[in-house]
Structures are given as C-alpha cells and as structure tokens.
N, C-alpha and C positions, 0 to 999 in steps of 0.2 A: 068783511070781514062780522060777526055777528057780537052784538052788543053784549058787554058784561056788564054786571052791575057795580060800581065802584062809590067810595064816599065822596060826596061831592059838597061841597068844596073840599079835595083832598089836600090835607098840610103832609109833606115829604119832608122829612127832617134831612137836609141836604151834609151826606157825609156823617150822621149822626147828630149829636150838637155841636156842631165845630167851630159856632160863634163865641163857645165857653171853655169847651176842652178840644185837645188837639186831634183833627180830623179823623174819622175812622175807627178811632180807639174803643176798646167794649166801655171804658168809663162814659164815653162821648156817646156809646150809644143806649146806653143806660138812663144817662140823664135825658134823652130824646124820648124813651119810652116815658119818663114821669111826664113830659110835657106834654104828653097826651097825641104826639104826632101819629096820624093816621099809617103812614110809612117810614120806615129807617131805610135809607139808602147804602147801598152797598157798591164800591166799585171793586171790580174782580180783574186780578193778573194771575198770572201762573210763576211759579217757582221752578227750577231746574230740574226737580222730582216729581213736577205736575200737580203739586197741590195749589189750588185756587186760595190765594190770601186776597185781603180788602186792603187795598192801595189803589188812590186815584191816579197815578201815575204809571208807565212802564218800568219806570226808574225810580233809584230809592234816595237819593241826596238830597231832595229838598223837604224830606219830612222825616229823616231819620240819620243816623250819627254813622252811617256806612263808611263815608269818606274817612273818617277818626281810625274806623275799627278794622277797613280792609283796604288800606290807601292803593293797594297796587291793581287791586279787581275792577278798576275802571275798564272802559273800552277805548278804542283809539280816539273816541268822540269825549273823554274824559267824562263820561256818564257810567252810572253802575246801575245797571239791569237788573231787576228781580229776577228775571228768566236767569242768571249766572250763579244764583246762589241757592243752595238747598233751603228746605223750610228750616231744618235746624240752626244753619246759618242764619237766618234772617231772623230766628227766635231771639239771638242774641244782640239784635239791635235795639235802640230804644228811639221811639218816635217821640218826635218835638212839633211846635207848631210849624205850619208852610212857612220855608223862608223862599226869596228868590238866586238865583245862580251866584249872586255875592256874599249869599247867608245872611242878608237883611229879611226880618219877617215882613211878610206880606201883607198882614192886618197887624200894626202896631199895637193894638189896645186888647190885641187877646191873650189867650192863657201864656204867662210867661212864668210860672212856677217851675220850680227846679228842684224839690223833693220828692218828688214822685215819678216812678219809671213806668214810660208805658210802652207797649209791645205793638206791634203790628200783629193783628189777628186774621184767623184762616176764616174763610167763608162759611165752615161749619162751626167753629166758636161763636161767629155772629148769630146765625140762624138759632144757634141753642142758646145764645143768650135772651133773643126775643122771644123764644119758646116758653125759656123758664119763666121769664117776668110776665109775660100774656098767662101760664096756668096759676102764677103765684096772685096776679092783680084781676083778673077776668075779664082782662081788654083782647081787643081782635088785633094787636098793632101788626101791620104788615111788614113784609120787607120787598124792599126796589131795587133789582139786584143790575148792573150795567156791565156787560161783557167788554174791557176796552180793548181797544186794538187789534180785535181779529184777526186783520191783514196783517200786523207784526208776527202776530203768534205763529201763524201759517209760515211765515218766511223762516222763524226760528225751528219750523217741523213739528210744533205741537199742535192739539186741536182742543182749544178752551170751550168752545161749545159742549163738548160730551164732558169734560171735567167738571164745568157746571152743572149740567143735568145731573151726572152721577151724584151731587150733594145735594142738588133737590132732592132726587127720590129718597136718599138716606132719608130725608127730614119730611117725607111726603107732602112736599110741597111743589107738586106739577100740575097746580091749577084747580080747576073746576069751580073756582071761586075766584075772587080776587086778592086773596091775602097773598098773593104772591106776583109781584110783575117782574117783566125782564125787558130791560130797554138797550140800545147801542146805536151808535152812529153808523155803525153798518148795515145796509139793506141787505145783505147777501144773508149774512148772519139770522137776520128776523126772519126772509125768505126761509130760511133753513128750519126754523122753530115750527113756522107756521106749516110747512108742506109736510115735514114729518110727523108734527102732531102730538110728539109725547107731553110735551108740554101745555095745557090748555088751558094757562091764565091770559091776564092781558100782557099783549106786545105793545112796545113803544118806539118809534121812531124818532131819533134824537136831531135835533136841526139844528145845524151852523148859519152862521150870518153869511157864510161863502164857503164855497168849495178850497179842499186844501188838495196839496200834493200828495200821492202816495195813500190817500184815504180813497175808498171807495165810497160811491154815492153823491149824487149831483144834487147839491144841498141846495146851489140856486135854481135850480127846477122844482124843488119842495115847498117854494114859496109861493107856487102857482098853482092853479086849482088843477091842469091837467098832471102836473106833477106829485100832488095829493092824491090824483086820482090813483097813482100807479102805488101809490103808499097803503092808500084802505084796502087794497087788494090781499096785503099779509099784516098790517099793522091795525090796533084797536085806537090807537092814539097816539099825537105827536109831543116831543117835547122840544119846543122851541127857544132860542136865546130870548129874553124879554124882550129885546131890542127889535124884534122882526115883527112884534104886534099890532104896531099903528101903521099907517100909512103919512105921508107927507104931511097932510092935512090934521092929523090928530084922530082921523077914525080907524074901524078897524084896517087890518090890512087884507090882501087879498087871499093871506095863505088862512087868517083866522075865519073870514068869510067863508072859505075853500071848506075848512076844517067842519064848520059845523054843518054846512050841506051836506058833506060826505058822512055826518055823524063818527067825525074822530074828536075825542077827547082833547083838551088842551091842558097840558101840565108844564107851562114854561118855566124858565130857570134863569136865574139864580136872586131870590130875596136877601137882600144885607143890610142891616141895622146902622152898620159902620163904614158902611160906602154904598156910593150911588150905583145904581144897576144900571139906570137909564140917566144918561148926563143930566142934571137939574130937576131930579123929581127925588124928593126923599120919600124914606121908606114909609110912611103913612100914606103918601099920596101915590106910592106904585101900586100901594094893595087897593086904595079905589081905584085906581085906572084899571089893573087887574080883574078884581073881584065885582065891581060895581057896573062899570062903563064897559068892556070887555068881556065879560062873563065867562073867565074861565074856569075851568072844572077842577083846579086843583093849583100847587106850585113847589117848588123846589125852594128851600128857605132854611137859612143858616140860625135862624132863631126862630125855633117852632113855638116856643112859649108865646113869644112879641105877636107872632102872626096868628096864631090862635086868639090872642086879646084883642087885636083889632076885627079879626074877624065878628067876634062877638060883639063887639061894638058897634059893626055894621049889620048886625042881625042875619047873618048869613050864618051860624052857626048857633047852638044853644050852650 
C-alpha cells in the first residue's frame, strides 16, 4: 500500500475522553477535542433499521440501561443486541460508565455523576460534532472509525461496510488525506475497502494477542513477518495490543521489526492512567517504552490530555 502522511506521533482519543466521561458519548467527543487529540475514535455497530451508531460492543447492556427499559428484549443468551433495536428505541436509553456483567464499574474511579443524561450517538452525529468543533476552533481533528464485528453483522443479514461508507460519503470523508482512518479486526472487510477503492484514506489492521473462534483473521500469524507481508498488501498500518510490542528479552518484537521494515505504521492500544496496560508498567513508563524505546507512530489513549503532556515532556511534540 502507498504511504499516507499522518500526524506522528498520533494521539488517538480512545472512545473519546473516556477516562473522564462515559465512552463514545458526544460530551466525551467534545472533551477529547479540547484536549487536542489528533483523532477521536468511533466504534460502529448497526441498529435494526440499519443506522450506524457509536457503541463499542454489539450488545447494549454493559454501557446503557437497556435491561431496565426493555427487560424482555434480550436473546436466549441473556444479552441485548443493538441490532434488535431501532434507532428510535436506542435513543430512549441512557448511556453510562462501562460495567461488567454483574453491573460493577470496570474502572471504579471514573465518571460517577448522576445528574446528566448521556445518549448513544449515531456515527453521523459524532462526525458532525467533530466537523463543527474543527470549524469553530481551526483544528483538523480526525475521526478513527472501527467497524465492529462485520462477521456478526453479515450473519444478521446486513452490510456494515456500505452503511459506514454511506455516512462517510455524506460528510465528504472518503480520504484523499489522513483526516479519516478506517480500522477493523476483520481482514476481509479491510481488503474490501482496499479493493473497491471508494475510501482512499488510511486502513488499519487491528491485531489481537491470539486468534478467536468465529472471528476471521489469523492474528497470531500477524505477529510475524510473513503474516504482516500479507497485511501490507491491503493496509497502511497496524493497531496491535500493547502487550505484543516487546519480545521476551525486552527488545522490539518480531511484529514491530517487521512492521517498520514493511512501512506499516504502528498505533498500539490502549494507554490508561488508571490501570496497567502492561503488567508492572505504569502510565509514564509505558509512554517512554512506546514512544522512545519502540518508536511507535501513535497510540490509543483513554487520557489524551495526559498523553499529550507526557509527549511534550519527552520532546516528541511541541
């Protein structure tokens, strides 16, 4: 794939400013924009009426009050799937800080206010918000869109690829520059973007630590030079779990070395100030490891403001 010039190091606001406000909500987008993030991330799933909404999971119960408002609408597995609800129904829900399956906060120190109602936004609403903030501030903050579980959506008989592409077309975000990025774990979806060529911006292959049943993609193969050679045929960069970046002796892993040789940029995930992404490595040390020792090209962070400050201290940005 050809090179596309991107901000480096790129500060990617993971699910907006989710270290401070409920993930993917419009206030979290607005706050991430004020933090000076280079990109704000959107995870996208579809409603039953085919509207792309910004939600990390294909289910609703961990980040909304769906179980209280629609207690009978779960499937046999007990989960409430976004694709079983219309946009109108989803707009009646309130979004909240992420919980586990027992209802306990995943990050106990994060937002716990009760006086504000947060909603699940559409992809169009998030892009419109970023565009409006860019226009008023003079910034060129980009969007970093992940298509969630294309295989799942295909099994449900819908095409998330075209649904996302339609929204990007409306907002004139089909590439030609690096202000819109498409990311996905599913290599077949990224190959489709590359082959059809309607979207011309950067494509990013996300990389898990291991392969998962029912997910397309040989993720363990992507840790190697031979696997990444295939990725380089359809993607411009990779987004690996931070735990994949070092070898057993503390040097750069084969994946990191291969990515640099192949010209794939590295945007690892996820930097969190309130929990260790790599066991025994705190937030400050993680930034040094990534941006100084391993020279990654950017990273997903829950705390874009703190990442920006640390990069300034390291002389990586002005």
